[in-house]
N, C-alpha and C positions, 0 to 999 in steps of 0.2 A: 624578560630581557633576552633577546635573540643571541644564541651562541655564535661567536665569530670563528671562521675557519682557522685552524692551527695546523701544525705539521707534526707527524709522529716523530718522536725524538730519536727513533732508531732507524727508520727507513725513509722518512721525509714525506710519507703519504699524507694527504689532506684529511684531517679529522676535526671533530668539533668538541674536543676536550683536551686537557693538558695531560700529556703522558705518551704512551705508546699504543699503537693500534692493536686490534684483536689478532691479526695475523702474526704480528711480531711477538705478542704474548704467547701464542700457541707455539711458535718456532722456538722461543726461549724454553718453554716447558719441555718440548721434544728434546732439545739439546741437553737439558738437565738430566733427563731420563737416559739418554744415550751415554752420558758420562757416569752413570751409576757403576759402582764396583760390584763384584759378585756378592760381597758381604751385605751391601746395601740392598741388592735385589733379594737375597735370602731373607733379610729382615722384613722387607715389604711382603714377601710371600707369607711369612709368619703372621703378620698383622692381618692379612686377608683371611687366612685360616682361622685365626682367633675370632675375628668378627663373625664368621659364619657359625662358629661353635657357640658363641655367647648370644648372638642375636637371631640365629636361624635364617639369616639373609645376608646379602652383600649390598651394602648401601654406602657407608662412608668411604670404603676402599674400592668402590666400583670403578671409578675413573682411573686410579693408578693400576688396577688389574688390567684393564683394557689396554692402557698405554704400554705396560710391561710386555704384554703378549704381542701387541702390534709392532712396537719399536725394538724390543729385545728378544722376541721369540722364545719366551720362557717356557720351560716344560711344566705342564699343568697336572702331572700325574698325582702329586701330593695334594694339590688344590682340589682335584676331582674327587679324591678319596674323602676329604673333609666335607666337600659339598654334598656328596651322596649320603654320607653318614647323617648329615643334618637336614636332608631332604631339600637342598637348595638347588633349583634347576634354572635359575636366571642369574647371570646371562649364560646362554648355551655354550659360550666359548670356554667356560670352566672345564668342560669335558673334552677339550681338544686332544689331550694325551691320556685320557682315561684308560685304566688297566683293562685287560680282557675280562677280569672278574666283574668289574663294575659295568662294563658294556653288556655282559651276559645278564646281569641282574636287571638292568634297565630294559633289555629286550624281553625278558620274561614278564616284566611289569606291563609293558606297552601292549603285549598280546592279550591281556585280560579284557574281557568284555565290559566289566562293571566299573572301570576306573573313570574318574571325572574327565570330561573332555578337555578342560584346561590343563590338567596334568598330562593327558595324552599328547596335546600339542607341544608342551614343554619337553616331554621325553623325545618326541620326534626331532625337535630341533637339536637337542643335546646329542642324540644318536647320529644325526646327520653330520654334526661337527666331528664326532669321533670317527665315523666312517668304518670301512673294513668290509670284508666279504659277508660276514654274518649279518651286519646291518643292512647291506644291499639286499640280501635274500629275504630278510624280514620285511623290509619296505615293500618289496614286490608282493609278498604274501598278504600284507595288510591292504594293499591296493586292490588285489584280485579277490580277497575274501575279507571285506571290511568288518571291523568290530562295531559294537553298538555305538561307541563314542564318536565314530566317524560321522554319524548323522548330524551332529552338532558342530562340526568343523566346516569351514568354508572351502577348503582345498584338500587335495589328495596328498598322500605321503611324498609323491614325486616332487611336489612344490617345496616341501620342507627340506628335501634332499639338496636343493640348490644352495641353501645356506652353507652347506659343507663343500660346495664346489663340484657337485655331481648330480646326476639324475638318471633317468632311463626312458626309453621310448615305449610305445604301445606293445611292442614285441618282447619287452623286457631286456633290451640291450643296454648295457651300462654306457653312460655318456658323461664325459668330463665337461663341466661348464666353466671352468677356470683354467688359466695357464699356470704352469708349475714354476714360474719365475716372476719376479717383480723388480722393476726399475723405477726410481723416482724421477720426476721432472723437477728440475731445480733452476733457480734464477741464474742466468748467464748474461751475456751481452747480445746486442743485435747481430754482431759479427759471428758470435758463437752459434746463434740460432740458425744462421744461414748454413752452417756446416753440420748442425745436429741432425741425426737420422730420425728424430721425432720432433715435429713442430706443432704447436698449438696455434690455430688461427692464421690462415694464409688466404690472402685476397684472391678472388677470381674476377673475371669480367662479366659474370652472370648476375641477373637480378631475379628475385623471387616473383613468380607470376601472380602470387596472391597479395603480398603486402608491399612489394617493391623494394624490400631490403636487399642489400648486397648478399649474395650467396658466398659462403666461404668454405674452404677445406678446414673443418673443425680440427682435424688432426691429419698430418701427413706422416707416414711411417715408411722408412727405408729398411725393409727386412734383410737386406744384404749386409747390414752391420752385424758383426759377430755377437754383439750383446743381445741382439734380437733373434738369434737362431731359434729360440724356444717357440717363436710364433710360427715358424715354418713357411714364411713368405719370401720367395726369391725374386724380389723386385720392390717397386714403390707402390703403395696403396694410399688412397686419399678418401677420408670420410667427409663427404660433401653434404652440406645442408644449408637451409636458411636459419641463421642463428636467432632470428626473431620468432619464427613460426614453431620451431621444434620444441621450444619451451612450453608451448600450449598444447601440443599434440600428445597422442599416446605412443609416439615414436615415429620418427621420419627415417626412411630407408634410402640407401643409395646402392647402385651397382658399380663395381670397380673392376679394373684389370690390373695386373701386376706391372703394367707399363705406365702407371700413373694416370690412366683415364678414369673418370668417375662421372656418374650421372645421378644428380639428386632427384629423389622422388618425394615431393612435398606432400605431407599427410593431408587428409581431407577433414580432420577433426580439429583444426585450429579454431580458436575462439573469435577471430576477427580478421580484419584486413589492414589494421594499422601497424605501421612500422615504428615500434617503440624504441629501437636502437638508434636509428638514424645514422648519419655519416660519422658523428662523433663516437658513437658506440662501436661501430665497425673499426674505426681508427684505433680505439683503445684496445679492442679485442686482438687485432692483428699486430699491434706494436708490442705485445708482451715479449719477454725475453727468456721464456722457459726452454731448457734444453735437457736432453737425456743425461741422467747421472752416469758416472763411470762404473759404479759397482752395484750389484744386485742388493736388495734389502729383503727383510722377512716378507713372506707372502701377504701378511695382513698389515703391512706398514701403512698403507693408505686406507685401511678399514676403520680408522679412528675418525671421529667427528671432524677433527681438524687435521686429517692425515695428508691433505694436499693432493696434487695430481700425480698420476703414475700410469704405467703400462704393465699389464700382467697382474698376477696376484689376485687379491680380493678387493672389493669396493666397500665404501662406507655408504650403505643404502640408507637414505634418510627416511623413506617410508618402508616398503617391503622389497626384498630381493626380487628383481624383475628380469628374469631371463626370457627373452622373446622367442617366439617360434619363427623360424625362417619362412617367409611368405612363399618360397618356391618349393622346398622339400618338406616343410612342415615339422622339421626336427628342431630341438632346442638349439639356440645359438650359443656362442661362447663369449663370456665377458672378456673384453679386450683392454679397455682403458677408462680412466676417470679424470675429469677436469674439475677442480674446485672452482666454482663459477665466480666467486667474489675475488679471486686472485687475478682474473683476467678482465673482469668488469666490476669496477668499484661500486659498492652499494648493492650489488645483485645478491641473490640468495641461491643456495642449493648446490647441486653437483650435476654435471653432464656426464653421461655414460655412453660408451661405444661398445657394441657387441658385433660379432662377426660369424658368418657361415662361410667357411673357406670352400666348401664343396660347391656352393652356388654363387660364390663371389659377390656376397651381399653383406652390407653392414647396416646397422640401425643405430640411431642416436636418440637418446631420451634424456629427460631432465626430471629431477625430483627436488622438492624443497618442502619446508615445514608448512 
């Protein structure tokens, strides 16, 4: 028997079951954790440490740990101490606030030739999250003088570093790949969207030369708003792309000016010429009402699987962290923003990501899904 369309009892969205939609459930869970008292947070940290001590892994409490870190920015020093004592190296975020002693111990371990490549990869991720001058110097050393385990890894330490929001170029210069503030994009009204310094999905009068889909400004950002000072853009920039083609490409680029001019460069690796969005999809994308939140949130606020859309901070990478190289200068670009795709296109999957090279006035838009 075919399910009949119903409506989410919280937001009214069309669903095919009785109850509330996945987005509302995620929002309710987020609000619950945001309302935790300090005693409740400390109790959860105790449960996290207890599980690692008794099971030698983080399984049952994995989700609550990630959400506490992302939404409440908990200090993980005690958690890292317990994790290292029990040789738990997943998830790497356990070590975000690891003590200097634990970081030093992991550095000594990862420098060894004979460790298993799986352990080496885990250590690189944990150290990248912990960061610091000693970690940076060791990563450079390991890249220039690889240990035996490197032969069985697919990428260099510089790739692992991007999970911590940094990397380095061929000359060994330190490069930040993430901004040091994060603002959420929250539901507003169409009138509020008109005034918001960040807008998701704005129509243009251009058409994609490949599939015929309407080209949109996937995101418009007015850097003159004081909340966005951390980006360092004194003007309006527009991330322009074909919202149909970029989901199939390895990344579509655009060139921008701070006066709001933008030129889309449609990638050549799209899988076809069919417009899957059509006019109805464009209408849905561009009629969303997301606006910039008033206050900053923790840097990893949107790094949760259901973290939502944001500008700055860290992303929820569905596959791997994917910091692109600028096509002009060849240097790593900087992660700028994330759009949770199913919140602007019902039934769609994954996240859209925007990265920027301010030196070359270039942005790239990419998409990941399961």
